[in-house]
C-alpha positions, 0 to 999 in steps of 0.5 A, spaced: 500 500 500 502 507 498 497 510 504 498 512 511 496 507 516 492 509 522 491 504 528 487 505 534 492 507 539 495 513 534 490 514 529 487 520 533 493 523 534 495 523 527 488 526 525 489 532 530 496 533 527 492 534 520 487 539 522 492 543 525 495 545 519 493 551 515 486 550 512 483 548 507 489 543 505 487 536 502 481 532 503 483 526 508 480 520 505 480 514 510 478 507 507 478 501 511 474 494 513 467 494 516 467 494 524 474 496 525 473 503 528 472 508 523 466 511 526 469 511 533 475 515 531 471 520 527 467 521 534 473 521 538 476 527 533 469 530 534 469 530 541 476 533 541 475 538 537 468 540 540 465 546 537 471 546 532 468 540 528 461 538 525 460 530 525 455 528 519 453 521 518 452 520 510 448 514 511 443 517 516 435 518 513 436 525 512 442 524 507 437 522 502 433 529 503 433 534 497 438 540 499 441 536 505 448 536 502 448 543 500 445 545 507 451 541 510 456 545 507 453 552 508 453 550 515 460 548 515 462 554 511 458 559 516 462 556 522 469 556 518 468 564 517 468 565 525 474 560 526 478 554 523 473 548 522 473 541 521 467 537 517 467 530 518 463 526 513 462 519 515 460 513 510 461 518 504 461 513 499 454 511 500 452 518 497 450 517 489 456 521 485 459 522 492 466 524 489 463 529 484 459 532 489 465 533 494 470 535 488 465 541 487 464 543 494 472 543 495 473 547 489 469 552 491 471 553 498 478 553 495 477 558 491 474 562 497 479 560 501 475 558 507 478 555 513 475 548 513 478 542 513 474 535 511 475 528 513 471 523 510 471 515 511 468 509 507 468 502 508 472 500 502 478 502 499 475 501 492 470 506 493 475 511 496 480 509 491 477 509 485 472 515 485 477 519 488 483 518 483 478 519 477 475 525 480 479 528 486 486 528 483 491 532 487 485 534 492 486 528 497 490 524 501 489 517 503 489 514 509 487 506 511 485 504 517 486 496 516 484 490 520 487 491 527 493 487 530 494 483 536 498 489 539 492 493 538 488 488 541 492 487 547 493 495 548 486 496 547 482 491 551 488 489 556 490 482 554 496 479 555 500 478 548 499 470 549 491 471 549 491 477 544 495 472 539 490 466 541 484 471 539 487 473 532 488 466 530 481 464 533 477 470 531 481 475 528 481 482 530 474 485 529 474 489 536 466 488 536 467 481 537 469 483 545 462 486 546 458 480 545 457 473 548 463 469 547 459 463 544 461 461 537 454 461 534 453 468 536 460 471 534 459 467 527 452 471 527 455 477 528 461 476 523 455 474 518 450 480 519 455 486 521 461 484 517 460 479 511 453 481 508 454 488 509 461 488 506 458 484 500 451 486 499 451 493 501 458 496 499 461 491 493 454 490 490 451 497 491 457 500 489 460 497 483 457 494 476 457 487 479 452 483 474 453 476 477 452 477 484 451 470 485 458 469 482 461 474 487 458 471 493 460 464 491 467 466 489 468 469 496 466 462 499 471 459 495 476 463 497 476 463 504 476 456 504 483 456 501 487 460 506 494 461 504 493 457 498 495 458 491 489 457 486 489 457 479 483 461 476 481 456 472 480 451 478 476 456 482 472 457 476 471 449 476 469 450 484 463 455 482 456 453 481 455 459 477 462 459 473 464 466 469 469 468 465 476 468 468 476 475 467 470 476 471 473 472 476 479 476 476 476 482 477 471 480 482 478 477 486 480 485 486 473 487 488 474 482 494 481 485 496 479 492 495 473 491 500 479 488 505 476 481 505 481 477 501 487 478 497 490 475 491 497 475 492 502 475 486 508 471 485 514 474 486 518 475 479 523 480 477 519 480 470 512 483 471 509 479 465 510 473 469 508 475 475 501 477 473 500 471 469 502 466 475 496 464 479 494 468 486 495 466 493 489 467 497 490 470 503 484 471 508 485 478 511 482 476 517 482 470 521 474 471 523 472 470 515 475 463 515 469 458 515 472 454 521 474 460 525 470 457 531 474 451 531 481 454 531 485 455 537 492 456 540 494 450 537 492 452 530 496 449 525 498 449 517 494 454 513 491 458 518 497 460 521 501 461 515 494 465 513 495 469 519 502 471 518 501 473 511 495 477 512 498 481 518 504 483 513 499 485 508 494 489 513 501 493 516 502 496 509 507 491 506 508 488 499 507 481 500 508 476 494 510 468 494 515 464 490 515 457 487 520 454 483 519 446 483 520 443 488 522 449 492 517 454 495 517 461 499 511 462 503 511 469 503 516 475 500 515 481 504 518 488 502 516 495 505 518 498 512 519 492 515 525 490 510 526 485 505 524 478 507 523 471 504 519 468 509 518 460 511 512 459 516 512 453 520 506 451 525 510 445 528 517 442 528 522 445 523 527 441 519 533 444 515 530 441 509 524 446 510 529 452 509 531 450 502 526 455 499 528 461 503 535 460 502 535 458 495 531 465 494 535 469 497 541 466 494 538 468 487 536 475 490 541 477 495 537 483 497 532 479 501 534 476 507 531 469 510 526 469 515 523 463 519 516 464 523 515 458 527 514 456 534 519 458 539 522 451 541 523 451 533 527 457 533 534 454 534 534 450 527 533 457 524 539 459 528 543 453 526 542 454 518 544 462 519 536 464 518 533 469 522 527 466 526 522 469 530 516 466 534 509 466 531 507 470 537 512 475 536 511 476 529 504 477 530 504 482 536 511 485 536 515 490 532 520 484 531 523 487 525 526 493 529 531 489 533 537 485 531 
């Protein structure tokens, strides 16, 4: 990602910094998954700013009334005439032609040099990215509030690191899960009704030209059933009851990634054409979306652990790909603020043979360093082979990359 990342601990401070800048500056557009706290963040900002801010819910019933949009801006402009003001627009992507409407108002207040900041949120990177890039070019800065990390869970809810990581593996990091009964059936119902159905039914189907909604839903189900697996589009096509063209399936996979549901990781290659021609590795961006999440615990093995680690890196803004040259394979290739790493994820015992893929990859691409993510008791194997190793718990909950 090329966006600034927000998190529950520091998001408010960053937004307060932005509104202290001279106004009008660029529009701050906040994208992110459903139910991660974007509305809560805006309300905290409104509370901090007091009378210097106006919070507006764009999904409120009155937002459908004629003249509501113009009146909202007229009130904000009137307040900004007395002192610098901030207009907070929540769920703006639900307004028809929202980017064109926002552009018109923003250009007007820029011409008039109104001292007004604007911060807007939406539940999909697609809506804020696609519409804003086409219409708001040069007028906005993009912020992303991704899925929470284990560290954020621990800090917010007072959990131990062990309990936070266990929760990540079993239930993902949606903060709303903590406010409901821990019974698996209730949590599953919450995830379905508050996250999955609105993300697909309200955001993706309503906001895009999705001509085959049944295909999109089936593709989501097939994708979350194959976490951390490389799956050819043709194979995915064969699993669907309502198969579509490969181009349609590829497009719908991009929609699921833009909605922070499933990412289709590309294969690492120095040649872009080969990279795009390879099948994607499916990574479910929250463990909560896995169909068997209620059965996963701290002893979770295999694909679930690998999925959690790769999703954590993706959500932290790293570029994540995969690599395979039979019989060798690298689970994840990470590039970004964490450094450049070729990653092997093991949930159980480790042998030196398991490190053959990362060692060969780093021999061919010496800019990268090999990394073993494994249970704490298996780290010694990595040390013997000269491979940096980090425990699963440390990888998911600490800034392991900052220490040597």
